[in-house]
C-alpha positions in Angstrom: 0.1 -0.3 0.1 1.3 2.5 -1.1 2.4 6.0 1.7 0.0 8.9 2.0 1.2 12.6 2.3 2.5 12.8 5.8 0.5 15.2 8.1 1.9 18.4 9.7 0.3 18.7 12.2 3.2 17.9 14.0 4.6 21.4 13.4 1.7 23.7 13.9 2.6 25.7 17.0 -0.4 27.7 18.3 -0.1 30.9 19.1 -2.3 33.6 21.2 -4.7 36.3 19.6 -3.1 40.0 19.0 -6.3 42.2 19.1 -5.4 42.3 23.0 -2.5 44.0 22.1 -4.0 46.4 19.4 -6.4 47.1 21.7 -3.8 48.4 24.3 -1.6 50.3 21.7 -4.2 52.8 21.4 -5.6 52.9 24.2 -2.6 55.2 26.0 -2.9 58.4 23.3 -6.8 58.4 23.7 -6.3 58.7 27.4 -3.7 61.4 26.7 -5.8 63.4 24.0 -8.5 63.1 26.6 -7.0 64.7 28.9 -5.5 67.6 27.4 -9.1 68.3 25.9 -10.0 68.0 29.3 -7.3 70.7 30.7 -8.7 73.2 27.5 -12.3 73.0 28.1 -11.2 73.3 31.5 -9.1 76.9 30.8 -11.5 77.7 27.9 -14.8 77.6 30.7 -12.6 79.7 33.8 -11.6 82.6 31.0 -15.2 82.8 29.8 -16.7 82.6 33.2 -13.5 85.3 34.3 -12.7 83.5 37.5 -9.2 83.7 36.5 -7.0 86.1 38.3 -3.7 87.1 38.3 -1.6 89.1 40.6 -1.8 93.1 40.4 2.0 94.0 40.3 2.4 92.2 37.1 0.0 94.3 34.9 0.3 98.2 34.6 -3.4 99.8 34.5 -4.0 103.0 33.0 -7.2 105.9 32.6 -9.1 105.5 29.0 -9.6 109.3 27.9 -11.3 109.8 24.3 -9.4 112.9 22.8 -7.6 114.1 19.4 -4.9 111.7 18.0 -1.6 113.8 17.9 0.5 112.7 15.0 4.2 113.6 15.7 7.5 113.6 14.5 10.5 112.6 16.9 13.8 113.7 16.0 17.3 114.3 17.4 18.8 117.9 18.0 21.7 120.1 19.4 21.5 122.9 21.1 22.9 126.3 19.4 23.4 129.5 20.0 20.8 131.8 18.8 23.1 135.2 19.2 26.7 134.1 19.3 28.3 137.3 17.2 31.5 137.5 16.3 33.9 140.2 16.9 35.8 142.0 14.7 39.3 144.3 15.0 38.8 147.7 14.0 41.2 148.5 12.7 45.1 147.3 11.8 47.0 147.1 14.7 48.7 144.3 17.9 45.6 142.9 19.7 45.7 142.0 23.7 43.4 139.5 24.9 41.3 140.1 28.4 39.2 137.1 28.5 39.9 133.3 27.5 37.5 130.7 25.9 35.0 129.8 28.9 35.0 132.8 30.5 31.7 134.4 31.9 31.2 138.0 30.3 28.6 141.1 31.2 27.7 143.3 28.5 30.0 146.2 27.8 32.4 144.1 29.4 36.2 144.4 27.8 37.3 141.2 25.7 40.2 142.9 23.8 42.2 145.6 22.8 44.1 146.4 19.7 46.8 149.2 19.6 46.8 150.4 16.7 49.3 153.9 16.4 47.7 155.0 12.6 43.9 155.5 13.9 45.9 157.1 17.2 47.9 159.7 15.0 45.1 160.3 13.2 42.8 161.6 15.6 45.5 163.7 17.1 45.7 165.2 14.2 42.3 165.9 13.7 41.7 167.3 17.1 45.0 169.9 16.4 43.5 171.2 13.2 40.0 170.8 15.3 41.8 173.5 18.0 43.0 175.1 15.3 39.9 175.9 13.5 37.8 177.2 17.0 41.1 179.9 17.6 40.3 181.0 13.8 36.7 181.5 14.9 37.3 183.3 18.1 39.3 185.8 16.4 36.9 186.0 13.5 34.2 186.7 16.4 36.8 189.4 17.3 37.6 191.4 14.6 33.7 191.2 13.9 33.0 192.7 17.0 35.7 195.3 16.3 34.7 196.1 13.3 31.2 196.6 14.6 32.5 199.1 16.6 34.4 200.9 14.2 31.9 201.2 12.0 29.2 202.8 14.9 31.7 205.5 15.7 31.5 206.3 11.7 27.7 206.6 12.0 28.5 208.8 15.2 30.4 211.0 13.8 28.3 211.0 10.6 24.9 212.5 12.9 27.2 214.4 15.0 27.7 216.7 11.3 24.4 216.0 10.4 23.5 217.8 13.2 25.8 220.7 13.0 24.4 221.3 9.7 20.5 221.0 10.7 21.6 224.0 12.9 23.8 225.7 10.8 21.0 225.6 8.3 18.3 226.9 11.0 21.0 229.6 11.7 21.1 230.2 7.8 16.9 231.1 7.5 16.7 233.4 10.1 19.9 235.3 8.9 18.6 235.0 5.2 15.1 236.7 6.0 16.5 239.7 7.8 19.4 240.1 5.3 22.0 239.2 7.4 24.4 236.9 5.1 24.3 236.6 1.4 22.9 234.1 -1.1 26.2 232.6 -1.3 26.6 231.9 2.6 22.9 230.6 2.4 23.5 228.0 -0.7 26.9 226.9 1.4 24.6 226.0 4.0 22.5 224.4 2.5 24.9 222.3 1.1 27.0 221.4 4.1 23.4 219.9 5.1 22.9 217.6 2.0 26.4 216.5 2.7 26.1 215.6 6.2 22.5 213.9 5.3 24.8 211.9 2.3 27.5 210.9 5.0 25.4 209.6 7.6 23.2 207.4 5.1 26.2 206.0 3.4 27.7 205.2 7.4 24.3 203.4 7.8 24.5 201.2 5.1 27.6 200.7 5.5 28.0 199.4 9.1 24.8 197.1 8.0 27.0 195.7 4.7 30.1 195.3 7.2 28.0 193.4 9.8 26.1 190.9 7.5 30.0 190.2 6.2 31.2 189.5 9.2 28.7 187.6 10.4 28.9 185.7 6.6 32.6 185.2 7.6 31.9 183.9 10.9 29.0 181.2 9.4 31.1 180.5 7.2 34.2 179.3 9.8 32.0 177.8 12.4 30.5 175.5 9.6 34.1 174.1 9.2 34.6 174.0 13.0 31.4 171.9 13.2 32.5 169.7 10.6 35.7 169.3 11.7 34.1 168.1 15.4 32.5 165.3 13.5 35.7 164.0 12.2 37.0 164.1 15.3 34.0 162.4 17.0 34.3 159.9 14.3 38.3 159.5 14.8 37.1 159.3 18.6 34.8 156.8 18.4 37.2 154.4 16.2 39.4 155.3 19.2 36.8 154.1 21.9 36.6 151.2 19.8 40.1 150.0 20.1 38.8 148.5 22.9 36.6 145.6 22.0 33.3 144.9 23.8 30.8 142.2 24.7 27.7 143.3 23.0 25.7 140.3 25.6 26.0 138.9 28.6 27.2 135.0 28.3 30.7 133.1 28.2 33.6 133.4 25.7 33.3 131.0 22.6 36.3 130.4 20.1 39.5 133.1 20.1 40.7 133.1 16.7 43.7 134.4 17.3 46.8 134.0 20.0 47.9 136.7 22.5 49.4 139.8 21.0 49.1 139.0 17.6 49.2 141.5 14.7 46.1 141.5 12.8 44.3 143.1 9.9 41.3 145.3 10.0 37.9 143.4 9.8 39.8 140.7 10.7 37.9 138.0 13.4 39.2 137.7 17.2 36.5 136.6 19.5 33.3 134.8 19.7 30.8 135.7 22.4 27.9 133.4 23.4 24.7 134.3 24.6 23.3 132.0 27.4 20.1 133.5 27.3 19.0 132.7 23.9 19.6 129.0 22.9 18.1 127.5 20.1 17.3 123.7 18.7 19.0 122.9 15.8 17.2 120.2 14.2 17.8 117.3 11.2 14.4 116.3 9.5 14.2 113.6 6.7 13.1 114.5 3.9 10.1 112.6 3.6 8.3 114.7 6.1 9.2 118.3 5.1 6.2 118.8 2.7 4.4 118.1 6.3 5.6 120.7 8.2 5.5 123.8 8.4 6.6 127.5 10.7 4.9 127.9 14.0 4.2 124.6 14.5 4.2 123.4 18.5 7.1 121.2 19.9 8.3 119.4 23.0 12.0 119.3 24.1 13.1 116.9 26.6 16.0 117.7 28.7 16.4 116.0 32.1 13.2 114.1 31.8 11.3 117.5 31.4 9.4 118.6 28.5 9.6 121.8 27.4 7.3 123.5 24.7 8.8 125.4 22.1 7.9 126.2 18.5 9.2 125.6 15.2 10.6 128.8 13.5 12.4 128.1 10.4 13.0 125.8 7.7 16.2 125.0 5.5 14.6 125.4 2.1 17.8 123.2 0.9 17.9 119.6 1.3 21.2 118.0 2.6 21.7 114.7 2.6 18.4 113.8 2.2 17.5 116.4 4.8 16.6 119.5 5.9 17.3 121.9 8.5 14.5 123.7 11.1 14.9 125.3 13.9 13.3 125.1 17.5 12.9 128.4 19.6 11.8 127.9 23.6 8.2 129.1 24.4 9.1 130.3 27.8 12.6 130.4 29.6 15.3 127.6 28.4 16.1 124.6 30.6 19.1 125.8 32.9 22.0 124.0 32.4 22.1 123.9 28.4 25.7 123.7 26.3 26.2 124.6 23.0 26.1 121.4 21.1 24.3 118.8 23.4 22.4 116.7 22.1 18.6 116.8 23.0 15.6 114.8 21.4 12.2 116.6 19.7 8.9 115.7 19.4 7.4 118.1 16.6 3.5 117.9 16.7 2.7 117.7 13.5 -1.4 117.2 13.5 
């Protein structure tokens, strides 16, 4: 009997079912999702119910107000002196400095002295000319008084002659009626009276013309004296200007020359900074230049304090994509400002 196919039951191995392992594999993630969902639901519930609270130290509160929206421009600026005059030499000469950079000075305080022999010599020459003209004027006045006395003397003598001639004429009239004198003597008396009248009239006219002539000469010399006095006053002013004085109260800025330097006329010497007239120079981006206008308000921040100001000038030239402007303080400037000090400026655009 032929052999049949061998049974393989002896090689079979009974395996346990894997359904239990697959169920455990999905159980843990599902549980985690459920926990997360519960936490989210709890947080959302607390937020919706507004029952959550935090410490007040961790939050900042402020009062909500209704008002206009302000559009401003925050730029950096530097302090510049609105008044910083530069003093120049009034003449050629040697300069002696009386103040140094950083010194505080008062108005009219002498800062430098220019020794100019040329100006001083010219002043003395013109002063001498004035003295000479004044002496000539006084001499002319004396001559005028003498001429006036002489003219009056001539008038007086002519008047005496006229009086005598009139008296002789009256006597001749009486004598001719009594035939005490001849006709020739009578005519001679009449001629003497006429001559006396003419001489008296001419003496009066000559005295008037002499007086007018002397007055004209005196006036001419007086005008020359007045003109020369103006020249002397101008030179005296130039001599006084050789002592260079501060026009403002402030501090000495730059000194352009060393001590005892020889300078030409109109050479720059000293710059004085007025501490009471500071302004803020700002540089504005070109994109905002069209939105700004003269008179806009501004706030200058200095030492954690805001100071009101006003935009007073805008440059018409764009340099490096910037426009230069000036801010002037509306009131007293902050104390302690220094030249070229940096500050923050808010320009109120709207």
